[in-house]
N, C-alpha and C positions, 0 to 999 in steps of 0.2 A: 146224462147228468146225475150228479149224485147230492144227497143231502137235501132233496127236494122240499121236505118238510121245514127246512130252515131257511128257505129262499121266499122272497116276496116277488111271485111272478107277474103280479098285476103291475107292480112298480117297473118290472123290466119290459112288460108290454107296452107301457107308455112312455119308456125312454126312447126317443127317436134316433139317439146317437148321431146326430147330424145327418140323418136321411130324411127324405130321398137324396140320393146323389148318383153321379155317373162317374165312372172310371174308364179311362182308354188303356186297353191292355196291349202289350207289345209281343208277348210270347207267340210265336208261330203256331205251335201245336194247340194252344187254347183257342186261338183265333180260328183255326180250321175245325177244331171239336165244336165250338159253339157259333160258328157260322158269321163272326164279326168281331170287332174290337171294342165296341162301345158296350160297356156292362154296366147295368143299372142295379142299384141297392134300395130295396124298399124297406120301410121301417116295420117293426114288429107289428104295430096297430094295424097296418094294411093287410096282412095275412089273416089276422083275426077277423077284420072286415069282410074278406072274401069267404073265409070259412063259415062265417054265420049265414051266407046266402045259399049254402047248399041245402036243398029242402030233403026232407023225410024220405027215404028210400033211394036216394041219389048219393054219388061219390064224386070226388075229384082226386087229381094226384097233386103233389107239390109240383111236378114238372108242369102240369097244366096251369097252376097258379103263376109260376115263373114266366110261361110263355104268355100269359094274360098281361102280367106286368110289363114285360119287354114291349108288347104290341102298344099298350096304353101310353108308355113313356117315350116310344120311339128308339128304344134301344135294340141291339142286336140279340142280348140276353139278359136275363136276370142272375145275379151271382148265387150259385148253387148251395155253398156252405152255410151262409147266413140264412137261406131260404129254410133249411132243414132244422136249424137251431129255433129260428122265429115261429115255425110251425108248432115246435114242441113247447115253447114258451107259451104260445097261445092255448095250447092244450092244458098245460098245468095251471095257467092263470084261470081258465074256466072251471077247472077242478077245485081251485080254492075259493072260488066265489060260492055264495050261498044262493045267488039267483042271477038271472041273465046269462044263462048257459050259453057258450059256443059249442055247436057240435062237432067238436074236432075228430071224432071217430069217423066221420065222413071223408075226411082227408088222408089219402093213402100215400104209401111210398110208390116209386117207380113199378109198372107192371101191375099195380093193384095189390102191392104187398102191405100187410098190416104193420104198424109202427111199434116196435117194442119199447120205445122210450115215451109213450103216451102213459099217462096215469093207469095203473093196472096191468101194464103191458099189453101183450096181444090178446091175451085170454078176455080182459076186460073189453076190449075192442072188437073182437070176435063176437062177443055176447051181445053188444049195442048193435053191431051190424046185423046179426042174424035176426034180431028182435024187429028190424026194419026190412026183413024179407030177403036179405042177401045170403048166398051159400058161400061158405069159407072151405077152402081146400088147403091141404098141407102137402108142400114139396119138399124133397131132399131126404136123405137118410140120417146124415151125421149133423149137417148145418140146416136144421128143419126151419121152414119159413112158412108163413100163412098168407094166403091170398084170397081175395075176393073173385070168385069164379065168374069169368066172362064180365069182368069190371066194366069193359069198353061199352057194353050196351047200356050202361047206367050212367055215363059220363054226363056232368052238368055243364051245360053251355052258359058261360059268363056272358053278360051282356056288354 
């Protein structure tokens, strides 16, 4: 995202865009990749609600949130592109508020990777996670990425 300082992320967070909704996909490769053809779209505010449930010292991945929504809705999977966008919107909306913070830094990308699209980038997320007791490791020589070490042992179980 660009021009974050000019956008009203809280308005975006509360714009449901006619979601939740389902879509039946017909592309065979996608059906095989995602394990079915019934795709669910969760509204942005639902991502924020789940992200708020992650307690201090715990983390969750966007993929786990997607799996949770699919299970809850009876879909085969939750649409991945909007999921990534809506998690970022929730992060920036929280950053723009003066109170009622969403602990967005506890939501990681796949494999425990930190999210460079969050406010302050990976450095800010790294600082917040380390303050909660997590160890952050760096991987790669040219395309450097940061991960929560052994993030699996910190997974948060959604009810």
